[in-house]
KELUM-379332 format. One record per residue (C-alpha): residue number from 1; residue in one letter; x, y, z. Coordinates in steps of 0.2 Angstrom, whole numbers, plus 5000, padded with zeros to 4 digits. Each point is the difference from the previous one (the first is absolute). Example, Ala and Ser with C-alpha at 12.3 -4.5 7.8 and 13.67 -1.06 7.14 Angstrom:
<rs>
[1,"a",[5062,4978,5039]]
[2,"s",[5006,5017,4997]]
</rs>
This chain:
<rs>
[1,"m",[5034,5025,5013]]
[2,"t",[5007,5014,5010]]
[3,"v",[4998,5001,5018]]
[4,"d",[4996,5016,5010]]
[5,"e",[5012,5005,5014]]
[6,"p",[4988,4998,5016]]
[7,"k",[4999,5014,5012]]
[8,"g",[5011,5003,5015]]
[9,"g",[5015,4991,4990]]
[10,"m",[4996,4984,5002]]
[11,"g",[5006,4992,4985]]
[12,"p",[5001,4983,4992]]
[13,"r",[5015,4993,5009]]
[14,"s",[4993,5004,5017]]
[15,"c",[4982,4994,4996]]
[16,"l",[5009,4986,4997]]
[17,"l",[5010,4998,5015]]
[18,"g",[4983,5003,5011]]
[19,"l",[4992,4984,4992]]
[20,"f",[4983,4999,5008]]
[21,"a",[5000,5018,5006]]
[22,"l",[4998,5007,4980]]
[23,"f",[4982,4997,5001]]
[24,"v",[4995,5012,5016]]
[25,"a",[4990,5013,4991]]
[26,"g",[5006,4992,4983]]
[27,"k",[5013,5015,4999]]
[28,"c",[5012,4987,4994]]
[29,"s",[4988,4989,4987]]
[30,"y",[4992,4998,4984]]
[31,"s",[4986,4992,4991]]
[32,"p",[5008,4987,4985]]
[33,"e",[4981,5001,4993]]
[34,"p",[4991,5012,5004]]
[35,"d",[4987,4998,4984]]
[36,"q",[4998,4980,5006]]
[37,"q",[4982,4998,4997]]
[38,"r",[4993,4990,5019]]
[39,"r",[4983,4995,4995]]
[40,"l",[4997,4984,5005]]
[41,"p",[4996,4987,4984]]
[42,"p",[4982,4996,4998]]
[43,"g",[4997,4982,5008]]
[44,"w",[5011,5003,5013]]
[45,"v",[4997,5000,5018]]
[46,"s",[5012,5007,5016]]
[47,"l",[5003,4987,5013]]
[48,"g",[5008,5009,5013]]
[49,"r",[5018,5005,5007]]
[50,"a",[5016,4989,4995]]
[51,"d",[5006,4993,5016]]
[52,"p",[5017,5011,5004]]
[53,"e",[5011,4984,5000]]
[54,"e",[4994,4994,4985]]
[55,"e",[5011,4999,4983]]
[56,"l",[4999,5011,4986]]
[57,"s",[5010,4998,4984]]
[58,"l",[5007,5018,4993]]
[59,"t",[5007,5006,4981]]
[60,"f",[5010,5015,5002]]
[61,"a",[5003,5005,4982]]
[62,"l",[5017,5009,5001]]
[63,"r",[5005,5016,4988]]
[64,"q",[5008,4995,4983]]
[65,"q",[5014,5007,4992]]
[66,"n",[5001,5005,4983]]
[67,"v",[4981,4996,4994]]
[68,"k",[5000,5015,4985]]
[69,"r",[5015,4989,4997]]
[70,"l",[4991,4983,4997]]
[71,"s",[4984,5010,4990]]
[72,"e",[5014,5003,4987]]
[73,"l",[5006,4984,4999]]
[74,"v",[4983,4991,4999]]
[75,"q",[4995,5012,4984]]
[76,"a",[5018,4995,4993]]
[77,"v",[4997,4982,5002]]
[78,"s",[4983,4999,4997]]
[79,"d",[5002,5012,4983]]
[80,"p",[5001,4988,4983]]
[81,"g",[5008,5017,4994]]
[82,"s",[5013,5000,5014]]
[83,"p",[5019,4992,4998]]
[84,"h",[4996,4995,5016]]
[85,"y",[4983,4990,4997]]
[86,"g",[5001,4984,5008]]
[87,"k",[5013,5001,5007]]
[88,"y",[4990,4997,5017]]
[89,"l",[5009,5006,5019]]
[90,"t",[5005,4981,5012]]
[91,"l",[4990,5003,5018]]
[92,"e",[5017,5004,5006]]
[93,"d",[5003,5016,4986]]
[94,"v",[4985,5004,5009]]
[95,"a",[5006,5001,5018]]
[96,"e",[5016,5008,4995]]
[97,"l",[4987,5012,4993]]
[98,"v",[4986,5003,5013]]
[99,"r",[5010,4995,5016]]
[100,"p",[4995,5014,5014]]
[101,"s",[5016,5006,5006]]
[102,"p",[5010,4996,5013]]
[103,"l",[4992,5013,5012]]
[104,"t",[4983,4995,4996]]
[105,"l",[5004,4981,5004]]
[106,"h",[5008,5007,5015]]
[107,"t",[4989,5013,5008]]
[108,"v",[4985,4987,4997]]
[109,"q",[5008,4984,5005]]
[110,"k",[5003,5011,5019]]
[111,"w",[4983,5004,5001]]
[112,"l",[4994,4983,4999]]
[113,"l",[5012,4995,5010]]
[114,"a",[4997,5010,5015]]
[115,"a",[4983,4998,4997]]
[116,"g",[5001,4980,5003]]
[117,"a",[4995,4994,4983]]
[118,"r",[5006,4983,4996]]
[119,"n",[5004,4988,4988]]
[120,"c",[5002,5012,4987]]
[121,"h",[5003,4994,4981]]
[122,"s",[5005,5012,4985]]
[123,"v",[4998,4995,4981]]
[124,"t",[5013,5000,4988]]
[125,"t",[4998,5019,4994]]
[126,"q",[5000,5004,5019]]
[127,"d",[4989,5013,4997]]
[128,"f",[4985,4992,5012]]
[129,"l",[5005,4991,5019]]
[130,"t",[4985,4989,5006]]
[131,"c",[5000,4998,5020]]
[132,"w",[4988,4993,5015]]
[133,"l",[4996,5013,5015]]
[134,"s",[4986,4997,5012]]
[135,"v",[4983,5014,5000]]
[136,"r",[5008,5007,5014]]
[137,"q",[5018,5003,4991]]
[138,"a",[4993,5007,4981]]
[139,"e",[4988,5010,5012]]
[140,"l",[5014,5007,5006]]
[141,"l",[5008,5001,4984]]
[142,"l",[4989,5006,4990]]
[143,"s",[4990,5015,5008]]
[144,"g",[4981,5001,5001]]
[145,"a",[4998,4982,4994]]
[146,"e",[4987,4989,5007]]
[147,"f",[5001,4983,4994]]
[148,"y",[4983,4991,5000]]
[149,"h",[4993,4982,4994]]
[150,"y",[4990,5001,4985]]
[151,"m",[4989,4985,4990]]
[152,"g",[4992,5001,4983]]
[153,"g",[5000,4995,4983]]
[154,"p",[4993,4985,4993]]
[155,"a",[5011,4988,5008]]
[156,"e",[4997,5011,5014]]
[157,"t",[5018,5003,5001]]
[158,"h",[5009,5007,5019]]
[159,"a",[5011,5016,4996]]
[160,"v",[5010,5009,5014]]
[161,"r",[4999,5021,4996]]
[162,"s",[5001,5016,5007]]
[163,"p",[4985,5011,4997]]
[164,"r",[5010,5016,5003]]
[165,"p",[5013,5008,4991]]
[166,"y",[5020,4997,5005]]
[167,"r",[5014,5015,5003]]
[168,"l",[5017,4994,5000]]
[169,"p",[5018,5011,5005]]
[170,"k",[5003,5014,4990]]
[171,"a",[5019,4993,5001]]
[172,"l",[4992,4984,4989]]
[173,"a",[4990,5014,4985]]
[174,"p",[5017,4996,4987]]
[175,"h",[4999,4980,5006]]
[176,"v",[4985,4993,5000]]
[177,"d",[4985,5001,4987]]
[178,"f",[4987,4991,5008]]
[179,"v",[4996,4985,5015]]
[180,"g",[4989,4986,4990]]
[181,"g",[4991,4992,5013]]
[182,"l",[4985,5011,5009]]
[183,"h",[4989,5008,4987]]
[184,"r",[4997,4990,4984]]
[185,"f",[4988,4985,5002]]
[186,"p",[5001,4985,4987]]
[187,"p",[4993,5002,4983]]
[188,"t",[4984,4990,4999]]
[189,"s",[4993,4992,4980]]
[190,"t",[4991,5008,4989]]
[191,"l",[4995,4987,4992]]
[192,"r",[4984,4996,4992]]
[193,"q",[4990,4984,4995]]
[194,"r",[4986,5009,4988]]
[195,"p",[4984,4992,4995]]
[196,"e",[5001,4989,4985]]
[197,"p",[4991,5010,4985]]
[198,"q",[4988,4991,4992]]
[199,"v",[4999,4997,4981]]
[200,"p",[4989,4989,4990]]
[201,"g",[5009,4983,4992]]
[202,"t",[5017,4994,5001]]
[203,"v",[5006,4995,4986]]
[204,"g",[5016,5007,4996]]
[205,"l",[5002,5010,5015]]
[206,"h",[5011,4999,5016]]
[207,"l",[4996,4998,5017]]
[208,"g",[5012,5012,5007]]
[209,"v",[5019,5004,4999]]
[210,"t",[5013,4984,5000]]
[211,"p",[5018,5000,4997]]
[212,"s",[4993,4993,4982]]
[213,"v",[4988,5015,4999]]
[214,"i",[5016,5013,5004]]
[215,"r",[5011,4992,4989]]
[216,"k",[4988,5000,4986]]
[217,"r",[4995,5019,5000]]
[218,"y",[5019,5006,5004]]
[219,"n",[5005,4987,4984]]
[220,"l",[5010,4988,5011]]
[221,"t",[5006,4981,4992]]
[222,"a",[5004,4986,5006]]
[223,"q",[5020,5002,4999]]
[224,"d",[4995,5020,5010]]
[225,"v",[5006,4993,5015]]
[226,"g",[5019,4999,5011]]
[227,"s",[5011,4990,4995]]
[228,"g",[5009,4992,5016]]
[229,"t",[5018,5004,4996]]
[230,"t",[5000,5016,5007]]
[231,"n",[5002,5009,5014]]
[232,"n",[4987,5012,5000]]
[233,"s",[4986,5001,5011]]
[234,"q",[4987,5009,5006]]
[235,"a",[4988,5004,5016]]
[236,"c",[4984,5005,5008]]
[237,"a",[5000,5007,5019]]
[238,"q",[4985,4999,5008]]
[239,"f",[4996,5013,5017]]
[240,"l",[4985,4994,5005]]
[241,"e",[4995,4988,5014]]
[242,"q",[4998,4984,4988]]
[243,"y",[5009,4989,4990]]
[244,"f",[5002,4989,4986]]
[245,"h",[4999,4980,4999]]
[246,"d",[5011,4988,4992]]
[247,"s",[4985,4989,4998]]
[248,"d",[4988,5014,4991]]
[249,"l",[5015,5004,4989]]
[250,"a",[5001,4982,4995]]
[251,"e",[4981,4998,4997]]
[252,"f",[5001,5018,4990]]
[253,"m",[5012,4994,4989]]
[254,"r",[4990,4981,4997]]
[255,"l",[4985,5010,4994]]
[256,"f",[5007,5013,4990]]
[257,"g",[5017,4998,4998]]
[258,"g",[4996,4984,4986]]
[259,"d",[5006,5009,4986]]
[260,"f",[5020,5008,5005]]
[261,"a",[5017,4994,5009]]
[262,"h",[4997,5006,5016]]
[263,"q",[5009,5000,5017]]
[264,"a",[4986,4992,5015]]
[265,"s",[5009,5008,5014]]
[266,"v",[5008,5013,5007]]
[267,"a",[5019,5000,5000]]
[268,"r",[5003,5012,5014]]
[269,"v",[4989,5008,5014]]
[270,"v",[5009,5017,5008]]
[271,"g",[4990,5000,5018]]
[272,"q",[4988,4993,5011]]
[273,"q",[4988,4989,4991]]
[274,"g",[4985,4999,5011]]
[275,"r",[4989,4983,5005]]
[276,"g",[4983,5008,4997]]
[277,"r",[4988,4997,4987]]
[278,"a",[5007,5008,4983]]
[279,"g",[4993,5017,4994]]
[280,"i",[4993,5007,4984]]
[281,"e",[5013,5013,4995]]
[282,"a",[5014,4989,5006]]
[283,"s",[4995,4984,4987]]
[284,"l",[4996,5011,4987]]
[285,"d",[5017,5009,5001]]
[286,"v",[5009,4985,5001]]
[287,"e",[4990,4990,4986]]
[288,"y",[5000,5014,4987]]
[289,"l",[5016,5004,5003]]
[290,"m",[5007,4984,4996]]
[291,"s",[4990,4996,4986]]
[292,"a",[5001,5015,4990]]
[293,"g",[5019,5000,5004]]
[294,"a",[4998,4982,4996]]
[295,"n",[5018,4987,5006]]
[296,"i",[5006,5014,5008]]
[297,"s",[5009,4999,5017]]
[298,"t",[4989,5009,5011]]
[299,"w",[5002,5008,5018]]
[300,"v",[4988,5004,5013]]
[301,"y",[5001,5015,5013]]
[302,"s",[4989,4996,5013]]
[303,"s",[5000,5012,5010]]
[304,"p",[4984,5003,5013]]
[305,"g",[5013,5006,5015]]
[306,"r",[5007,4987,5012]]
[307,"h",[4994,5012,5015]]
[308,"e",[4986,5013,5002]]
[309,"s",[5010,5014,4998]]
[310,"q",[5007,4997,4985]]
[311,"e",[4997,5009,4984]]
[312,"p",[4999,4985,4985]]
[313,"f",[5004,5013,4986]]
[314,"l",[5015,5008,5009]]
[315,"r",[5007,4981,5004]]
[316,"w",[4998,4995,4981]]
[317,"l",[5008,5018,4995]]
[318,"l",[5017,4994,5016]]
[319,"l",[5001,4981,4991]]
[320,"l",[5003,5010,4983]]
[321,"s",[5013,5009,5007]]
[322,"n",[5009,4983,5009]]
[323,"e",[5000,4990,4985]]
[324,"s",[5013,5001,4986]]
[325,"a",[4991,4986,4986]]
[326,"l",[4982,5005,4997]]
[327,"p",[4987,4996,4989]]
[328,"y",[4999,5010,4984]]
[329,"v",[4981,5006,5003]]
[330,"h",[4990,5000,5013]]
[331,"t",[4985,5007,5000]]
[332,"v",[4988,5006,5015]]
[333,"s",[4983,5002,5005]]
[334,"y",[5000,5012,5014]]
[335,"g",[4994,5021,5001]]
[336,"d",[4998,5012,5011]]
[337,"d",[4990,5017,4999]]
[338,"e",[5014,5012,4997]]
[339,"d",[4992,5011,5012]]
[340,"s",[4999,4988,5014]]
[341,"l",[5019,5001,5001]]
[342,"s",[5015,5010,5003]]
[343,"s",[5010,5011,4991]]
[344,"t",[5016,4992,5006]]
[345,"y",[4994,4983,4998]]
[346,"i",[4994,5001,4984]]
[347,"q",[5017,5008,4993]]
[348,"r",[5010,4989,5009]]
[349,"v",[4991,4984,4995]]
[350,"n",[5001,5006,4981]]
[351,"t",[5020,5001,5003]]
[352,"e",[5000,4983,5006]]
[353,"l",[4989,4996,4981]]
[354,"m",[5012,5011,4993]]
[355,"k",[5012,4987,5008]]
[356,"a",[4994,4987,4993]]
[357,"a",[5000,5009,4981]]
[358,"a",[5019,5003,5002]]
[359,"r",[5002,4980,5002]]
[360,"g",[4990,4995,4986]]
[361,"l",[4985,4994,5008]]
[362,"t",[4982,5004,4992]]
[363,"l",[4987,5003,5013]]
[364,"l",[4983,5000,4992]]
[365,"f",[4988,5006,5013]]
[366,"a",[4979,4998,4996]]
[367,"s",[4991,5017,4999]]
[368,"g",[4986,4997,5009]]
[369,"d",[4981,4996,5002]]
[370,"s",[4992,5014,5003]]
[371,"g",[5002,5013,4983]]
[372,"a",[5005,5016,5002]]
[373,"g",[4995,4999,5022]]
[374,"c",[4991,5013,5006]]
[375,"w",[5005,5009,5017]]
[376,"s",[4994,5017,5006]]
[377,"v",[5011,5015,5003]]
[378,"s",[4993,5016,5007]]
[379,"g",[4982,4994,4997]]
[380,"r",[5004,4998,4981]]
[381,"h",[5002,4984,4992]]
[382,"q",[5020,4995,4993]]
[383,"f",[5004,4982,4992]]
[384,"r",[5012,4990,5011]]
[385,"p",[5016,4994,4993]]
[386,"s",[5006,4984,5005]]
[387,"f",[5017,4996,5006]]
[388,"p",[5012,4992,4995]]
[389,"a",[4992,4999,4986]]
[390,"s",[5003,5018,4999]]
[391,"s",[5021,4997,4999]]
[392,"p",[5009,5006,4985]]
[393,"y",[5011,4985,5002]]
[394,"v",[4989,4986,5000]]
[395,"t",[4990,4995,4983]]
[396,"t",[4982,4999,5006]]
[397,"v",[4985,4988,4994]]
[398,"g",[4982,5006,4997]]
[399,"g",[4984,4989,4996]]
[400,"t",[4990,4994,4984]]
[401,"s",[4984,4989,4996]]
[402,"f",[4996,4990,4984]]
[403,"q",[4986,5011,4989]]
[404,"n",[4990,4985,4999]]
[405,"p",[5004,4991,5018]]
[406,"f",[4998,4980,4993]]
[407,"r",[5011,5005,4984]]
[408,"v",[5017,5003,4997]]
[409,"t",[4997,5017,4995]]
[410,"n",[5010,5019,4998]]
[411,"e",[5000,5005,5018]]
[412,"v",[4992,5016,5009]]
[413,"v",[5006,5008,5015]]
[414,"d",[4994,4991,5016]]
[415,"y",[4992,5016,5010]]
[416,"i",[5008,4992,5017]]
[417,"s",[5017,5005,4991]]
[418,"g",[5009,5013,5011]]
[419,"g",[5010,5014,4992]]
[420,"g",[5002,5019,5001]]
[421,"f",[5015,5013,5004]]
[422,"s",[5010,4998,5015]]
[423,"n",[4999,5014,5013]]
[424,"v",[5017,4996,5004]]
[425,"f",[5011,4998,4987]]
[426,"p",[5002,5013,4984]]
[427,"r",[4996,4992,4985]]
[428,"p",[5018,4992,4994]]
[429,"s",[5010,5003,4985]]
[430,"y",[4997,4982,4992]]
[431,"q",[4980,5007,4999]]
[432,"e",[4999,5015,4995]]
[433,"e",[4996,4998,4981]]
[434,"a",[4987,4989,5006]]
[435,"v",[4992,5007,5012]]
[436,"t",[4998,5019,4993]]
[437,"r",[4994,4990,4983]]
[438,"y",[4985,4992,5012]]
[439,"l",[4998,5015,5008]]
[440,"s",[4998,5011,4985]]
[441,"s",[4988,4990,4990]]
[442,"s",[4989,4989,5011]]
[443,"p",[4982,5005,4997]]
[444,"h",[4996,4993,5018]]
[445,"l",[5011,5009,5013]]
[446,"p",[4993,5003,5016]]
[447,"p",[5002,5016,5009]]
[448,"s",[5016,5007,5002]]
[449,"s",[4996,5002,5019]]
[450,"y",[4997,4981,5002]]
[451,"f",[5021,4994,4996]]
[452,"n",[5017,5007,4999]]
[453,"a",[5004,5003,4980]]
[454,"s",[5016,4999,5003]]
[455,"g",[5005,4986,5012]]
[456,"r",[5004,4984,4996]]
[457,"a",[4987,4990,4990]]
[458,"y",[4996,4983,5000]]
[459,"p",[4998,4986,4995]]
[460,"d",[5012,4995,4987]]
[461,"v",[4994,4984,4995]]
[462,"a",[4984,4990,5003]]
[463,"a",[4993,4980,4998]]
[464,"l",[4986,4991,5003]]
[465,"s",[4992,5003,5017]]
[466,"d",[4983,4993,4999]]
[467,"g",[4992,4982,5001]]
[468,"y",[5016,4990,5006]]
[469,"w",[4998,4982,5007]]
[470,"v",[5012,4996,5014]]
[471,"v",[5000,4984,5011]]
[472,"s",[5000,5003,5018]]
[473,"n",[5000,4987,5014]]
[474,"h",[4995,4986,4986]]
[475,"v",[4986,5011,4993]]
[476,"p",[5000,5010,4983]]
[477,"i",[4995,5017,5001]]
[478,"p",[4990,5009,4985]]
[479,"w",[4999,5017,4996]]
[480,"v",[5014,5006,5011]]
[481,"s",[5005,5020,4997]]
[482,"g",[5011,5012,5002]]
[483,"t",[5018,5008,4994]]
[484,"s",[5008,4984,5011]]
[485,"a",[4996,4990,4986]]
[486,"s",[5007,5011,4986]]
[487,"t",[5016,5005,5011]]
[488,"p",[5007,4982,5001]]
[489,"v",[4995,4998,4979]]
[490,"f",[5010,5013,4995]]
[491,"g",[5015,4996,5008]]
[492,"g",[4999,4980,4994]]
[493,"l",[5000,5006,4984]]
[494,"l",[5014,5012,5003]]
[495,"s",[5011,4986,5009]]
[496,"l",[4996,4991,4984]]
[497,"i",[5008,5015,4988]]
[498,"n",[5014,5000,5014]]
[499,"e",[5005,4981,4996]]
[500,"h",[5003,5003,4982]]
[501,"r",[5010,5015,5005]]
[502,"i",[5012,4988,5012]]
[503,"l",[5001,4986,4988]]
[504,"g",[5003,5016,4985]]
[505,"g",[5017,5005,5011]]
[506,"l",[4988,5017,5006]]
[507,"p",[4999,5007,5017]]
[508,"p",[4982,5000,5007]]
[509,"l",[4986,5013,4997]]
[510,"g",[5004,5009,5017]]
[511,"f",[4987,5015,5002]]
[512,"l",[4990,4999,4986]]
[513,"n",[4990,5016,4998]]
[514,"p",[5015,5011,4991]]
[515,"r",[4999,4987,4986]]
[516,"l",[4984,4998,5001]]
[517,"y",[4995,5018,4997]]
[518,"q",[5015,5004,4989]]
[519,"q",[4990,4985,4989]]
[520,"r",[4981,5009,4999]]
[521,"g",[4994,4983,5005]]
[522,"a",[5007,4992,4987]]
[523,"g",[4995,4979,5003]]
[524,"l",[4984,5003,5010]]
[525,"f",[4983,5001,4997]]
[526,"d",[4991,5017,5001]]
[527,"v",[4987,4999,5011]]
[528,"t",[4988,5017,4994]]
[529,"h",[4983,4996,5006]]
[530,"g",[4993,5005,5018]]
[531,"c",[5003,5009,5018]]
[532,"h",[5004,4993,5016]]
[533,"e",[4990,5005,5016]]
[534,"s",[5004,5015,5012]]
[535,"c",[4989,5013,5011]]
[536,"l",[4981,4999,5000]]
[537,"d",[4993,5019,5000]]
[538,"e",[4991,5012,4987]]
[539,"e",[5014,5005,4993]]
[540,"v",[5011,4987,4993]]
[541,"e",[4984,4985,5004]]
[542,"g",[5013,4986,5005]]
[543,"q",[5010,5001,4985]]
[544,"g",[5020,5002,4999]]
[545,"f",[5012,5000,4985]]
[546,"c",[4995,4991,4983]]
[547,"s",[5011,4991,4990]]
[548,"g",[5006,5006,4983]]
[549,"p",[5012,4997,4986]]
[550,"g",[5020,4997,5008]]
[551,"w",[5001,5003,5017]]
[552,"d",[4987,5004,5011]]
[553,"p",[4998,4999,5020]]
[554,"v",[4986,4985,5001]]
[555,"t",[5014,4987,4991]]
[556,"g",[5016,5008,4996]]
[557,"w",[5005,4995,4983]]
[558,"g",[4987,4985,4999]]
[559,"t",[5002,4982,5002]]
[560,"p",[5014,4987,4992]]
[561,"n",[5001,4992,4984]]
[562,"f",[5013,4990,5004]]
[563,"p",[5010,4993,4984]]
[564,"a",[5000,5019,4995]]
[565,"l",[5006,5006,5019]]
[566,"l",[5013,4986,4998]]
[567,"k",[5005,5007,4984]]
[568,"t",[5002,5019,5005]]
[569,"l",[5009,4997,5016]]
[570,"m",[5012,4988,4994]]
[571,"n",[5008,5014,4991]]
[572,"p",[5017,5002,5011]]
</rs>
């Protein structure tokens, strides 16, 4: 970012010296997130201004170095054709590469100290700084910000946020990407419980998706479980104001885990586990990650935000930047509309995902439960991509249903399966061939005005997302649906493949997409029937993209055929 010299000869150095005079007439300030959408999410209400003496936790994202070099290294360690394939970076390697310059560290620390910030904590990579300030201090520090109390969501979550844009001294433009804890609200679940399909008779039919149904469809045997002899581990991350209960996991495994070896408890919880009622989504994540990736050590990142001013997803990213030994596979059921986030924030989060890829972590994100999405731009409808599903550095998982909802049959598109094309990230080179083929051969493309055909296309893969059984608060609940279900299932199967790779002396899979696209869907069931939902208007009539042979922006390359996928991904 370049900074113009303010009129009147007041350069960056003098701007910093006059710390609280900076904001007069805005002459020495800039807005890091001018395009951040500040609409109040549905279901949230304001409870009035925050007390000036109330404490806030704010996270300052410091400008990193060598991001282009980091991108090149991700490509080198993730491409099977590269001599550096599988030679992942350590956290210390990443820190050495991206650590902010001494000038950035000194400038930001001096600025925060002068403003009265306290209890500041950094991370190993030194590119985030989280500090405590009073509301009064924060509003002086971040010109334009006004903090209010809000309440919303199913759990009536409380949050302190500013509905107004904030400004920083122009002298900080080369040093700070954004400040977290001001605008973005905690996410809400899009998981649905659908009505049970009605069909006559039950002979030879299943009554909903359970671990045994998944194992049958994806061709796993009783021997396809973790060995218990490696340091292999997997994790799911939860950002909703809800929790899983150990007793629910134990009951789920008692009911549905009898025909395969499994672990009955989570190995490690990172973060705060609340004492309230279990949430269906939290229960689903843990139960299906641990039954698909059976008998593999499992971590849960429980990040509801210890404080009303914290952003749970941002807190998870900080944890990744502060732990040198992490699980190899992470599944995340979280997303925001791309257009609701500032470009500065999206680009910085994308770099954080790049850091994880460089370290050999496999990050799987749910593609979302709104099909292609829809919003109105200048009076015209367009599809609405989701982030981080649209990041080129994650593997995004879509959703399918059984062709016959009561039989283990071929799969078709689940109409809610998120997918489409990013309006922020250009199409990465690894998917150039597959996406070009789809765009040139699909007989059912929506009008070009609805989507950015040159953007990063997603999802990359898919799995069943319709009709799951979940145990939550001691009650078995049927017909739970969403890509929050397909994501931990696919992640668990990748953990089983990592187990074989580790036992065979190979590195873990790491960032999967370059290999996945090079292999053109080998080891996956191609899903070729069905379309997902989109804008309800006369032009597209509620239909988004449709699946077809090969890759498509509804189910990606398809769903896992475990023995074939294992064979394909066991090649060095």
